[in-house]
Steps between C-alpha positions, in 0.01 A plus 500: 500500500615262228382145535699179496309180428170681573630616840621847590865566573375642830413144607861379485650406836857461629638765263877524469721738305769286338694792359521710185529318167491605137198410286587573139733779610260654754602488869221333698424399855470120508225413747377154593183408684255218562144503372198274514622301201872499574815709493544805279797707388439859395744749353403867549690782331702706747429810288126503421384216733325318213496121496747382235506123557293233676582134564257253662363146483158392372421131550871431557584661164736799512384820331692817432376833371726787395343840443671697224450849356286603795355846442284703735314823439477461123192546283351192337306503173120470550490156331748346743225361722230437239364148522267324260202312638 
């Protein structure tokens, strides 16, 4: 499962579906839950069930992540994950 603040989404408690909202034109389930480090909002696409947006607090500072151009099942060039030592 994807991780939020080094914790798995599976660890979120008191989950609530707040409704369906658009994230950059994509209909998403807006889900809220509480984790070890605070409250989280997650937007999951109603079509492909991929996470499109996250909102959470780290040290009382709000953070937001929007995932764009998500592609699954595509080939990646061999050098994509080459790292220099």
